[in-house]
Residue, then its C-alpha position, 0 to 999 in steps of 0.5 A: x556524525x552523519x551516520x546517526x542522523x541518517x540512521x535516525x531518518x531511516x528509523x523515522x521512515x520505519x516509524x512513520x510506515x508503522x503509522x501508515x500501516x496502522x491507518x490502512x489496517x484500521x480503514x480495512x477493518x472499519x470498512x469490512x465491519x460496516x459492510x458486514x454489520x449493515x448486511x450489505x455483503x450479499x448485495x455487494x457480491x452481486x455487484x462486484x462479482x469477483x472471481x477467485x481464479x487467481x491471476x495468470x501464471x506468467x512473467x507478463x502478469x507479474x510485470x503488470x502487477x508490479x508496474x501497476x503498484x509501482x506507479x502509485x508508490x512512485x508517485x508518493x516517492x516523488x512527493x517525498x522527494x519534493x515535499x521540502x520544496x513545496x509551499x505549506x498550502x501545496x503540501x497540505x493539498x498533497x497531504x490530503x491527496x495522499x491520505x485520500x489515496x490511502x483511504x480509498x485503496x484500504x477501503x477497497x480492500x475492506x469492502x472486498x473482505x466485507x463482501x466475501x469474508x474469508x474467501x477474500x482474506x484467503x485470496x489476499x493473505x499471501x501478497x497483501x501484507x507485502x504490498x501493505x509493507x511497501x505502500x506503508x514505506x512510501x507513506x513513511x518516506x513522505x511523512x519523514x520528508x515533510x519533517x526533514x528533507x531526505x537525502x538522495x541516498x536515503x530516498x534511493x535506498x527506500x525506493x529500492x526497498x519498496x521496489x523489491x517488496x512490490x516485486x515480491x508481492x507481484x511474484x507471490x500474487x502471480x505464482x502462489x495460490x491460496x484458496x484459488x483454482x488454477 
């Protein structure tokens, strides 16, 4: 009797992760399109001055990237763990904060794409989908936890999946170069 219930929650996390990924992709596309249509790409390139040399090929850089992303994912998972214990007003504030973080980060990607076009797409093509998957799972876990508390086992399994995805994304970003000069 417990197995279908746990499977239902896992399916719910995945379904909510798809909603998060769709929202993030929508923000990315809109931000890139607005910048491109407004003719701000050249000005942004002058302001941002991104280099496309890639990151250092080292275990230290891999760890730095993974830890950086894990902090954001971990914060969201902590929110998922306590969501059922929060009063409605506090939970609404957490909802707004997490939505703002998602929007800000997705907009930053869209701004980079709007400013640099295919160069930014090529530089992020290998690792960004994996990162997006990990962060979408964190959002999915939070959304599901707001509907029904997650069991420790479900939260731990989700956290382990997210950690593996973030580690894979960091490894790809560190060691796989597409369109970069190393």
